[in-house]
RODO-2510 file (C-alpha; in nm, 4 decimals, decimal comma):
residues 301
     n   res          X          Y          Z
     1     x     8,7769    11,8992    10,0863
     2     x     8,5509    11,6620     9,8921
     3     x     8,6561    11,3022     9,8619
     4     x     8,7385    11,1194     9,5410
     5     x     8,4388    10,9116     9,4319
     6     x     8,4507    10,5448     9,3437
     7     x     8,5050    10,5316     8,9664
     8     x     8,4237    10,1644     8,9169
     9     x     8,3239     9,8556     9,1149
    10     x     8,4674     9,5242     8,9938
    11     x     8,2926     9,2113     9,1211
    12     x     8,5060     8,9017     9,1563
    13     x     8,4308     8,6177     8,9142
    14     x     8,4550     8,2800     9,0877
    15     x     8,6517     8,0084     8,9111
    16     x     8,6717     7,6446     9,0196
    17     x     9,0259     7,5108     8,9927
    18     x     8,9128     7,1584     9,0855
    19     x     8,8992     6,9648     9,4095
    20     x     8,6898     7,2330     9,5760
    21     x     8,9549     7,5052     9,5348
    22     x     8,8065     7,8277     9,4016
    23     x     8,9556     8,1651     9,3206
    24     x     8,7863     8,4976     9,2675
    25     x     8,9318     8,6694     8,9588
    26     x     8,9275     9,0500     8,9849
    27     x     9,1983     9,1706     8,7446
    28     x     9,2180     9,1759     8,4507
    29     x     8,8616     9,3008     8,3930
    30     x     8,7123     9,3827     8,0544
    31     x     8,6533     9,7481     8,1413
    32     x     8,9599     9,7926     8,3631
    33     x     9,2565     9,5805     8,2713
    34     x     9,5121     9,7258     8,5154
    35     x     9,5460     9,9420     8,8269
    36     x     9,8870    10,1083     8,8138
    37     x    10,1245     9,8197     8,7345
    38     x     9,8905     9,5574     8,8872
    39     x     9,7759     9,3447     8,5946
    40     x     9,6364     9,0392     8,7748
    41     x     9,4588     8,9946     9,1090
    42     x     9,3141     8,6641     9,2371
    43     x     9,1459     8,5958     9,5710
    44     x     9,2194     8,2341     9,6753
    45     x     8,9712     8,0590     9,9026
    46     x     8,8946     8,0527    10,1824
    47     x     8,8841     7,6759    10,1570
    48     x     8,9512     7,3927    10,3998
    49     x     9,1884     7,1318    10,2590
    50     x     9,1648     6,7870    10,4162
    51     x     9,4715     6,5784    10,5029
    52     x     9,5760     6,3551    10,2169
    53     x     9,4530     6,5837     9,9358
    54     x     9,5506     6,4633     9,5904
    55     x     9,8660     6,6022     9,4315
    56     x     9,6591     6,6988     9,1291
    57     x     9,5413     7,0018     9,3288
    58     x     9,8962     7,1388     9,3395
    59     x    10,0022     7,4054     9,0910
    60     x    10,2571     7,2133     8,8844
    61     x    10,5640     7,3841     8,7326
    62     x    10,4705     7,6556     8,4844
    63     x    10,6460     7,9596     8,3300
    64     x    10,6243     8,3391     8,3561
    65     x    10,7844     8,6344     8,1796
    66     x    10,7610     9,0131     8,2162
    67     x    10,6105     9,0333     8,5645
    68     x    10,6563     8,9926     8,9379
    69     x    10,4237     8,7554     9,1221
    70     x    10,3251     8,8589     9,4743
    71     x    10,1787     8,5849     9,6955
    72     x    10,0267     8,6877    10,0305
    73     x     9,8299     8,4635    10,2666
    74     x     9,5762     8,5331    10,5411
    75     x     9,5889     8,1653    10,6417
    76     x     9,7460     7,8435    10,5202
    77     x    10,0819     7,7533    10,3701
    78     x    10,2134     7,7084    10,0141
    79     x    10,5507     7,5628     9,9171
    80     x    10,7293     7,7505     9,6367
    81     x    11,0053     7,6034     9,4181
    82     x    11,1562     7,7733     9,1139
    83     x    11,4091     7,7358     8,8366
    84     x    11,6714     7,9601     8,9989
    85     x    11,6967     7,7254     9,2978
    86     x    11,4559     7,8853     9,5453
    87     x    11,2572     7,6664     9,7856
    88     x    11,0463     7,8644    10,0309
    89     x    10,7197     7,8023    10,2148
    90     x    10,4998     8,1075    10,2502
    91     x    10,2857     8,1531    10,5603
    92     x    10,0341     8,4181    10,6719
    93     x    10,1494     8,7828    10,6665
    94     x    10,4626     8,6981    10,4700
    95     x    10,5483     8,7735    10,1072
    96     x    10,6950     8,5624     9,8294
    97     x    10,8055     8,8090     9,5607
    98     x    10,9168     8,6422     9,2392
    99     x    11,0393     8,8520     8,9454
   100     x    11,0153     8,6568     8,6219
   101     x    11,1914     8,9070     8,3951
   102     x    11,3136     8,7235     8,0843
   103     x    11,1782     8,3949     8,2189
   104     x    11,1318     8,1738     8,5245
   105     x    10,9389     7,8585     8,6088
   106     x    10,7945     7,7637     8,9458
   107     x    10,5528     7,5360     9,1293
   108     x    10,3198     7,5968     9,4232
   109     x    10,2290     7,2912     9,6268
   110     x    10,0070     7,2287     9,9271
   111     x    10,2441     7,0043    10,1221
   112     x    10,1342     7,1121    10,4695
   113     x     9,7703     7,0551    10,3786
   114     x     9,8508     6,7102    10,2400
   115     x    10,0218     6,6113    10,5653
   116     x     9,7860     6,7580    10,8235
   117     x     9,5083     6,9613    10,6606
   118     x     9,4996     7,3379    10,6196
   119     x     9,2756     7,6389    10,5581
   120     x     9,3932     7,8246    10,2481
   121     x     9,3046     8,1936    10,2119
   122     x     9,5066     8,4618    10,0371
   123     x     9,5764     8,6842     9,7392
   124     x     9,7993     8,6379     9,4379
   125     x     9,8790     8,9508     9,2392
   126     x    10,0932     9,0098     8,9312
   127     x    10,2847     9,3342     8,8845
   128     x    10,3800     9,4155     8,5258
   129     x    10,7426     9,5167     8,4876
   130     x    10,8251     9,8486     8,3187
   131     x    10,9566     9,8226     7,9645
   132     x    11,3215     9,8582     8,0669
   133     x    11,2947     9,5714     8,3172
   134     x    11,0843     9,3227     8,1224
   135     x    11,3942     9,1203     8,0281
   136     x    11,5686     9,1497     8,3661
   137     x    11,7321     8,8474     8,5244
   138     x    11,4810     8,6365     8,7179
   139     x    11,4897     8,6749     9,0963
   140     x    11,3107     8,5573     9,4095
   141     x    11,2912     8,7020     9,7592
   142     x    11,0984     8,6110    10,0724
   143     x    10,9945     8,8741    10,3256
   144     x    10,8591     8,8572    10,6789
   145     x    10,8788     9,0439    11,0080
   146     x    11,0573     9,3797    10,9876
   147     x    11,0674     9,3572    10,6067
   148     x    10,6928     9,4280    10,6090
   149     x    10,6352     9,7320    10,8337
   150     x    10,3265     9,7165    11,0565
   151     x    10,1290     9,9689    11,2621
   152     x     9,8117     9,9841    11,4706
   153     x     9,6092    10,2976    11,5342
   154     x     9,2421    10,3717    11,5933
   155     x     9,1279    10,0178    11,5229
   156     x     9,3316     9,9933    11,2022
   157     x     9,6013     9,7253    11,1889
   158     x     9,8153     9,7693    10,8798
   159     x    10,1024     9,5983    10,7030
   160     x    10,2892     9,7311    10,3987
   161     x    10,3396     9,4418    10,1585
   162     x    10,5264     9,6259     9,8834
   163     x    10,6305     9,9783     9,7924
   164     x    10,5729    10,2808    10,0130
   165     x    10,2610    10,3985    10,1967
   166     x    10,1698    10,5623    10,5260
   167     x    10,5314    10,6777    10,5657
   168     x    10,6591    10,3180    10,5582
   169     x    10,8439    10,1149    10,2944
   170     x    10,8525     9,7378    10,2481
   171     x    11,1752     9,5573    10,1664
   172     x    11,0925     9,3835     9,8371
   173     x    11,2614     9,5416     9,5367
   174     x    11,0051     9,6954     9,3027
   175     x    11,0754     9,8220     8,9520
   176     x    10,8219    10,1038     8,9377
   177     x    10,6389    10,3302     9,1882
   178     x    10,3619    10,1335     9,3610
   179     x    10,2037    10,0512     9,6940
   180     x    10,0338     9,7379     9,8278
   181     x     9,8922     9,7273    10,1827
   182     x     9,6923     9,4868    10,4007
   183     x     9,4506     9,6545    10,6424
   184     x     9,2679     9,4714    10,9195
   185     x     8,9911     9,6978    11,0509
   186     x     8,7871     9,6780    11,3673
   187     x     8,4187     9,7690    11,3569
   188     x     8,3772    10,1429    11,2895
   189     x     8,7464    10,2041    11,2243
   190     x     8,8359    10,4619    10,9587
   191     x     9,1360    10,4607    10,7264
   192     x     9,2734    10,7036    10,4712
   193     x     9,3751    10,5683    10,1291
   194     x     9,7253    10,6780    10,0269
   195     x     9,7206    10,9636     9,7744
   196     x     9,9907    11,0795     9,5343
   197     x     9,9592    10,7883     9,2909
   198     x     9,8028    10,8065     8,9464
   199     x     9,5893    10,4934     8,9972
   200     x     9,4502    10,3382     9,3143
   201     x     9,2050    10,0720     9,4200
   202     x     9,0964     9,8786     9,7269
   203     x     8,9699     9,5224     9,7508
   204     x     8,7318     9,4093    10,0252
   205     x     8,8488     9,0574    10,1127
   206     x     8,6226     9,0047    10,4171
   207     x     8,3555     9,2110    10,5888
   208     x     8,2219     9,5344    10,4437
   209     x     8,3229     9,8996    10,4206
   210     x     8,1486    10,2307    10,3606
   211     x     8,2772    10,4980    10,1241
   212     x     8,0872    10,8121    10,0342
   213     x     7,7746    10,6862    10,2060
   214     x     7,7677    10,3576    10,0085
   215     x     7,8387    10,0169    10,1597
   216     x     8,0487     9,7599     9,9726
   217     x     8,0669     9,3943    10,0700
   218     x     8,3356     9,1302    10,0207
   219     x     8,4643     9,0275     9,6793
   220     x     8,4562     9,3782     9,5347
   221     x     8,7377     9,5977     9,4074
   222     x     8,6720     9,9723     9,4217
   223     x     8,8727    10,1678     9,1643
   224     x     8,9411    10,5233     9,2823
   225     x     9,0510    10,8427     9,1159
   226     x     9,3277    11,0667     9,2451
   227     x     9,2805    11,2751     9,5559
   228     x     9,1548    11,2286     9,9099
   229     x     8,9742    10,9032     9,9901
   230     x     8,8836    10,7263    10,3128
   231     x     8,6786    10,4275    10,4224
   232     x     8,4941    10,3109    10,7336
   233     x     8,4625     9,9473    10,8363
   234     x     8,1129     9,8034    10,8816
   235     x     8,1992     9,5422    11,1405
   236     x     8,5391     9,3766    11,1167
   237     x     8,6902     9,3900    10,7693
   238     x     8,9986     9,2871    10,5748
   239     x     9,0966     9,5242    10,2935
   240     x     9,3826     9,5218    10,0430
   241     x     9,4865     9,8629     9,9079
   242     x     9,6959     9,8872     9,5933
   243     x     9,8032    10,1190     9,3152
   244     x    10,0872    10,3030     9,1514
   245     x    10,2021    10,4577     8,8282
   246     x    10,0995    10,2981     8,4958
   247     x    10,3711    10,1177     8,3026
   248     x    10,1917    10,1328     7,9675
   249     x     9,9817     9,8847     7,7717
   250     x    10,0465     9,5177     7,8354
   251     x     9,9457     9,2026     7,6511
   252     x     9,8608     8,8901     7,8487
   253     x     9,8660     8,5311     7,7335
   254     x     9,8325     8,2499     7,9870
   255     x    10,1108     8,3178     8,2447
   256     x    10,3023     8,5617     8,0252
   257     x    10,2905     8,9434     8,0338
   258     x    10,4661     9,1683     7,7839
   259     x    10,4511     9,4992     7,5981
   260     x    10,5069     9,2940     7,2807
   261     x    10,2812     9,0291     7,1279
   262     x    10,5854     8,8918     6,9485
   263     x    10,7561     8,8346     7,2823
   264     x    10,4513     8,6453     7,4084
   265     x    10,4646     8,4247     7,0993
   266     x    10,8333     8,3550     7,1601
   267     x    10,7689     8,2625     7,5248
   268     x    10,4878     8,0287     7,4224
   269     x    10,7109     7,8635     7,1614
   270     x    10,9944     7,8261     7,4145
   271     x    10,7644     7,6565     7,6661
   272     x    10,6100     7,4262     7,4056
   273     x    10,9566     7,3223     7,2873
   274     x    11,0900     7,2586     7,6386
   275     x    11,3449     7,5394     7,6251
   276     x    11,2537     7,6839     7,9672
   277     x    11,4291     7,5178     8,2596
   278     x    11,2099     7,3473     8,5205
   279     x    11,2801     7,3789     8,8956
   280     x    11,5625     7,1431     8,9919
   281     x    11,3657     7,0233     9,2935
   282     x    11,0418     6,9794     9,0991
   283     x    11,1124     6,8739     8,7397
   284     x    10,9052     6,5574     8,6959
   285     x    10,5911     6,7246     8,5601
   286     x    10,4657     7,0549     8,4247
   287     x    10,1547     7,2352     8,2982
   288     x    10,1361     7,2215     7,9179
   289     x    10,0703     7,5271     7,7053
   290     x     9,6961     7,5818     7,6509
   291     x     9,5530     7,4968     7,3126
   292     x     9,4231     7,7704     7,0839
   293     x     9,5429     8,1079     6,9526
   294     x     9,6830     8,3842     7,1649
   295     x     9,4340     8,6587     7,2534
   296     x     9,4903     8,9857     7,0706
   297     x     9,3487     9,2364     7,3223
   298     x     9,6043     9,4346     7,5244
   299     x     9,5621     9,4937     7,8961
   300     x     9,5244     9,8694     7,9048
   301     x     9,5310    10,0735     8,2229
***
């Protein structure tokens, strides 16, 4: 059986957030706005944070609607606080899953780094909620250990972050069919990419992989079609595999995701007017709404 070819390669675009912290933006991309319900994908770091870093490097309270944020770290620690009362540090190989629904605010602060220094490296993804769940009640859950099934076989060390793949299912509640997996591969190890989903992709976080006789280095997302696909690690590699069923066109503005531009405008107006509650444990400052008009282009799968 022939393997599904790589349909598109998306190169990360590096963005400096200040203080030496950089992210690599992968999704949304002009020619590929979504993969399944995944509408946003950022690669954070790796970056060494020195003790005593300025608080201005923290991500101050800000709002979301219409999505779930999925934070996953390879190294480092981030402290999460939100407007429904959650306070939870996230550490490597754990998951903070926050569903914004009709609206939530949260902050992400580097408290461990400020106290003793840290090496930050991880991925933040956004999952667009299906139309019937866009206005759901906000929720937060933290997952570690048995909540995130692991396996090791043939030099492949895997962990299911969300959804179902490889016969395993993670504990976080998802609102549409999807999968999200972390693979650590030894040199020469081979791995199959889960089939049975309308849209799939893999992201090479470290190292390099070979697919269909072509090598792909770090910082690249490979968008795949349906069908059989496999990869081989060139040296040690870290790969994130993701996909699922499309939820339909989505509009993005700042931290808001919605199937309706009118709903984005309402969220922006609510934030500007101070109608969205700040986290109780972190309500002294916030990120203001950006200046300028809302973009008009939808994020199409």
